[in-house]
C-alpha positions as CSV (number, residue, x, y, z in Angstrom):
1,W,94.0,-36.1,188.8
2,L,93.1,-37.6,192.2
3,T,93.1,-36.0,195.6
4,S,93.2,-38.1,198.8
5,D,93.2,-37.5,202.5
6,A,95.6,-40.4,202.9
7,A,99.1,-40.9,201.6
8,D,98.4,-44.5,200.8
9,F,95.3,-45.4,198.8
10,D,94.2,-47.6,195.9
11,V,92.4,-46.7,192.7
12,S,90.5,-49.2,190.5
13,C,89.2,-48.3,187.1
14,A,86.8,-50.2,184.8
15,L,86.1,-49.3,181.2
16,S,82.7,-50.5,179.9
17,R,80.7,-50.3,176.7
18,V,77.2,-49.0,177.2
19,T,74.5,-49.6,174.6
20,P,71.6,-47.1,174.0
21,D,69.3,-49.3,176.0
22,G,71.6,-49.1,179.1
23,R,73.3,-52.5,179.0
24,A,76.9,-52.4,180.0
25,T,79.7,-54.8,179.0
26,A,83.1,-54.7,180.8
27,L,86.0,-54.1,178.4
28,A,89.1,-53.5,180.6
29,Q,90.1,-53.1,184.2
30,G,93.1,-51.5,185.9
31,Y,94.3,-51.2,189.5
32,R,97.0,-49.2,191.2
33,R,98.3,-48.9,194.7
34,V,99.4,-45.3,195.3
35,K,102.0,-44.2,198.0
36,R,102.9,-40.5,198.1
37,S,103.3,-37.6,200.4
38,A,100.2,-36.6,202.3
39,G,98.4,-33.6,200.7
40,R,100.2,-34.0,197.4
41,D,97.6,-34.1,194.6
42,G,98.6,-35.1,191.1
43,P,97.9,-37.1,188.0
44,I,97.9,-40.9,188.5
45,A,98.2,-43.3,185.6
46,V,96.2,-46.5,186.0
47,P,97.3,-49.0,183.3
48,M,94.6,-51.2,181.9
49,R,94.8,-54.4,180.0
50,A,94.7,-54.0,176.2
51,T,91.5,-54.3,174.4
52,C,90.2,-53.8,170.8
53,I,86.6,-52.7,170.0
54,T,84.7,-50.9,167.4
55,L,81.7,-49.1,168.9
56,P,78.5,-49.1,166.9
57,R,76.8,-45.7,166.4
58,G,75.0,-44.8,169.7
59,D,77.2,-46.9,172.0
60,R,79.2,-45.0,174.6
61,L,82.2,-45.7,176.8
62,R,81.9,-45.5,180.6
63,L,84.9,-45.2,183.0
64,S,84.2,-46.2,186.6
65,V,86.6,-45.1,189.3
66,A,86.6,-46.7,192.7
67,G,88.9,-46.7,195.8
68,A,89.0,-50.5,196.1
69,C,88.7,-53.7,194.2
70,F,87.9,-56.2,196.9
71,P,88.1,-59.2,196.8
72,A,90.5,-59.1,193.9
73,Y,92.9,-57.1,195.9
74,P,93.1,-56.7,199.7
75,V,91.6,-53.5,201.1
76,N,94.3,-50.8,201.6
77,P,94.1,-49.7,205.3
78,G,95.4,-46.2,204.4
79,T,98.1,-46.4,207.1
80,G,101.0,-47.4,204.9
81,A,101.1,-50.8,206.5
82,D,100.8,-54.1,204.6
83,P,97.1,-54.7,204.0
84,A,97.5,-58.5,204.6
85,S,98.8,-57.9,208.2
86,T,96.7,-54.9,209.3
87,P,93.7,-55.6,211.5
88,N,90.5,-54.1,210.1
89,A,90.1,-52.1,213.3
90,E,93.2,-50.1,212.4
91,A,92.1,-49.2,208.9
92,K,91.1,-45.6,208.1
93,I,88.3,-44.3,205.9
94,I,89.9,-42.8,202.8
95,T,88.2,-40.1,200.7
96,L,89.2,-39.7,197.1
97,G,88.3,-36.9,194.7
98,V,88.6,-36.7,191.0
99,R,89.6,-33.4,189.5
100,H,88.0,-32.5,186.2
101,G,88.8,-29.0,185.1
102,G,91.2,-26.2,184.5
103,T,94.9,-27.2,184.9
104,M,93.9,-30.4,186.7
105,A,91.7,-32.0,184.0
106,S,91.4,-35.8,184.2
107,S,91.4,-37.7,181.0
108,L,91.1,-41.2,179.5
109,L,93.8,-41.8,176.9
110,L,92.7,-44.3,174.2
111,G,94.9,-45.8,171.5
112,R,98.2,-45.8,173.2
């Protein structure tokens, strides 16, 4: 579940394996451009590439969520305009929030 102060925004997710000594290895990444009515919060699915891993005892999974994935994707200006043709001066700062409880609990679905 994400909240946003802009109707247009991006979300980038990265799934990593973290070993007990703190080393992280990237496993999968996903990206999604979201266009919806302003003020409308709701669940957002971010598809990730398939991966297969067996975690040794003590290893953990980490999901990182970000509002951009530059330079892989152009920065979303948050105005609804095409990012490739929008001058940087017209871009808005976009604030995202991740809901994590009650009826709006975010989740990571594995094994689908």
